[in-house]
N, C-alpha and C positions, 0 to 999 in steps of 0.2 A: 439388508440394503443400507447403503450409506451414500452420503453426498460429500465429496471432497472438493474443497475450494482452494485455489492457489493464487497468491499475489506475488508479483515480481516487478520491480523497477528494472527494465531491460536495458536502459541507457542506449537506445536505438534498436528497435525491433528488427530491422534489416540486418544489423550486424550479428544478432543472436540466432538467426535462422538455423545455423548448423547445430545449435544446442537444443532446439525445440523437440526433435524426435527423441533423443536420449532423456530429456527431462520428462516428457510425457510417459515414456517407458518406466522411469523410476518412480514418479509420483502418482500417476494415473488420476489426474484431476478431472472432475466433471465440469468445473467452471474455472476459467483462468481470468484474472484481472491483471492488466499490465499498466504500467506508468512509464512516462518519459519515452514514448514510442518514437518521437522525432520524425514523423512523416506526415505529409498531407494525405488525405483520404485515399487518393488514387495510388499512393505508393505503399499502402499497407499490404503485407503478404497474406491476403485472405485465402488464396488458393492453397498455400502451405498449411494453414490451420485446418482448412476443409479436408485436405488429404489425411491429416492426423485425426480426424473425427470431430472437429469443432466447426460445424457448419453454420452455426448461429453466432452473429457478431453484432456488437454495438460499439461504435467508435465516436470519440470526440477529440479531434485533432487540432493542435495549435499550429503555429507557423512552422514551416519546415526547418528542422534543425534543433527544435526544442519543444518541450511540452508534449501533450498527447496522452490520452488514456484509452483503454479498450476493455471490453468484456468479450471473451470467446467461450462458447458453451457447446457441450454435446447435446444439451436439452434445449428445446425451443425457448425463446425469450420474447417478452412482450412489454408494452408500455415503456419504451425506451425514452429517457429524458437526458438532456445535456445542459445542466445548469452552468451559468457563468457567474463568476465571483469578482467583486471589486471592479466591476465595469470593464473586465478584460476577457475577451474571447480567446483564451490561451490554452484551451483543451485540458482542464484539470479535473473534470468530474463527469462521469457518466453512470447512469444506473438503469436497471431493467428488472423485470419480474420473471421468476422461474415458474414452471407449470404448477408447482404446489403452493404458489403465493409468496414465496420468499423474495424479498426485494434486495438485490445485490448492487452494491456501490463500489466503483473503482475511483479512488481519490488520490490526487497528487498535490500535496501541500508545497508551496514555494519554499525553496531552501533558505532564503533570507540573507544571502551574502555573507560577508566576513565579519563586519563590525556589529556588535550586539547592543548598539545604542540606536533606538528608533529615531532620535532627533538628528543623528549624524548619518544614518544609513536608511534611505527610503525603502530599500528592499526588505530590511528587517521590519520596518513599520508596516509594510504591505503584508508580510507574513502574519503578523499579529492581528491585523485587521481581517485577513482571510480566515484565520481560525475562529475569530469572534463571529464573523458573518455566518460561517457554516454552522456554528453552535446555535446561533439564533434561529436559523432555518430548521434545523432538526428539532429544536425545542418546540417550534410552532407546529410541527408534524407529529409530535409525540402522542401516541395512543397506546393503551395498555396491551393490546393484542398485536401490535406491529411485530412482524418477523422480518427484521432487517439484518443484513451483514454488511459491514463497512470494511473494505480492504484497501490497502494502499501504502504508498510511501508518505507517511505523515510527517516526515522530516523532523521529528522530535523524539529524543530518547528520554523518557520521563523518569525512570528509576535510577538510583545510584548504580545498580547492578546492570543497567542498560548501556553503560559506557565503561571504557577500560580504566578511567580514572575520574571519579566524581570531582575531586579537588581540582585537578588540572583543567577540567573542561567546564567548570562553572561559568566562565565568561566566554566560552566558545559556542557559537551559534549551533543550535540543535539540542543543547542541554542547559541553557540558561534558565534561571528561575521564572522569567517572564514567559518563556515558551512552555515550560512545564505547567505553569498556572493556566495558560491559554488552552493547552491540550486537556487539562483536567476539566475545564469548563465545557469543552466539547464532549468529553466523556459523560459528564453529568447531564448534558442536554437530552440524552435519551436513555440514561441509565445503562450505557454500554458496558458490556463485559469484555475485558481483555481476554480473548479466547486462548492465546498462547500462554499467558501467565496463569490461566486457569489450571494448566497442567504443569507449568514450570514454576517452582517457588520463587517468590519475589527477591530472595537473597541469593539466587543463583545467577552468575554472569551469563548473559545471553546477548548476542549481537547478530545483526543481519546485513551490516555494511562494513567494508574495510577499504580504506583509501587506496587509490591507484598510486599514491605517492610513496607508499611503503615499499622498500626494496624487496622485502620478503613478508608479505601480509600475514602468512600463517605463523611464521616464527615470532613476529612482534605481537600479533593478535591484538592490535589496538583498534578494536571495533566499537560500533555503536548499534543499538537496536532502533532503527528508523522505520522499519516496515511492520505493519500491524494488521491484525484481523480482529475486529470487534463484532459482537452479536448483541441483539437486544434480549431482555430477560426471558421472553417466551421460548427462546432457542437454547437457554442454558441447559435444560435437562437433556437436550439432544447432542451436546458436545461429547465427542468420543475420543478425539486425538488431535494433536498439533505437532508440527515439526518445523524447524528451521534448517533448510537444506544447505548447510555450510559447505559441503564438498563442491557445490556448483561454483563457488568462488574460484576454484582451481581449474575449472574447465576453460578451454580456450575456443573462441575469444570471450573473455569473461566480462560481465558487468561488475561494477563495484558493489552492487547489491546482490543478495541471494534470495531465492524463492522461499516463501513461508506458506505452509499448508495448514488447514484446519478441516477436520472431518466431522460431519454431523451424522447422527442416525437419521435415516430417511423416514 
């Protein structure tokens, strides 16, 4: 028995509805975490997910047209919580507990805008504060036996091999030293294990996002690994497999992010 978890920044869940059935057929996830759903609660396609077998849902939606996270599950979920960060109810975090006690989080970190100077760019300053606040929150909840999974678009590519050019992207938002440091603090806050890099060596290039601006995203392959799945130490021994579903970037209508899966022994 296994438990497969999938995270995906869909960049509008309603636009990706045609891709849901083939994705479920390909990945067979038990739990799906979505980010950037871009709908108010009433517009979320719950019926579509229910038809695919995901009858249990937890939503935290931002304003229509941006933000929004969700957890869809084949398994019953309980204890749903919807934290808000930096005094903004913009739908960036939802978590729930599975029947075996695993707490699953879907998190969408702000992108941070274009300018990597927090003094000049309020959006970048907000991103750094967001990461710091989430780190503080998880540190306060840290317990040795916690079985947590954190999935989502964390909007930071921390390793040199997580971007197509470390040198050229050092001052580009998503790979700057300030963001990498902030993400490392979040990872230490609960001794999180990067479940994908647990299977993929740190010196191997790996991406989960390719810009819409590229004329041919596959040929240029200028990607970044922005989407992550982390687990707390008690789940380390249950890690069985991980995958970045790169082919989905070529499906139409495509998100600029691709799904990432992690499978645990149940």
